[in-house]
N, C-alpha and C positions, 0 to 999 in steps of 0.2 A: 640049856635050861638048868643044868646042875650048878651053875654059878650064881643063879638068882637067889638072893637071901631075904628080900622083902618086896611086897607089892602093896599097892594102894588102889582102891576102887571108891570113887566118890562123885559128888555132883560137880560138874564143870563150872568154873567161874567162882567157886567158893574157895575159901582157904583150905589148906590141906592139914589142918591141925588134928583132924579126926572127928570134928563135930558134924561134918557133912559127908563122911565116908568112913572107910575101915582099912586099917593096916593089918597085914598078915605076914608073919615071918615063918621061915623054915626053922627047924629045931637048931640047926647049926648057926643060922643067921641070928637067932635070938641070943645065942651065947656070944658070938663074935661081934655083933653090932648091937649090943645091949642098949636099949633106949633109956634105961634108968628106971623102968617100971616093969611090971609083969606083962610082956607083950602077948598078943594073940598068936599062938603057934598053930598054923594050919597048912600042912604040906599040900592038902587038896586045893585050898584056895589059891595058893601060890602057883600050883600047876595049871589050874583053870585059867587064871588071868594071864600067866605067861604064854600059854598056848594061844589065847585070843590075840595077844600082841604079836606073836610070831607069825600068825596066819593072816593078819590084816596088812595090806600093802600101804595103808595110810599111816602106819606106825612110824613115829620119828625116833631114830636111834642116835644116841649120843654116847660119849664115853662114860660108861657105867650106868646108863639108864635107857629105858624104852618108854615112850609116851604115846598114848592114843586118846584123842578127844573126839567123841562121836555120840550123837543122840543125847546130848546133855550130860554125858558121863565122861569122866577122865579115868583112865587106867594107866598106872605107872608101875614099872618093875625096876628094881635096883639090883645090880649084879657086880661081882668082883671081876676085875679085868686082869 
């Protein structure tokens, strides 16, 4: 969980530009992976979403990401490998 630097929670099937969901960064992630604007830094949101992803057996894991689509929502976590 300490390698996670950004998470997204939004409506499944919509674009992930942020209009139908929310990105949250860790403090370190906001510095290292600066999106070019003032990101939402929320260690709590990152922890909550990451925990949901890790506890759900339907989470798809790929190199650098975890993704879960469930109940009309998509949860994504990005992490350093």
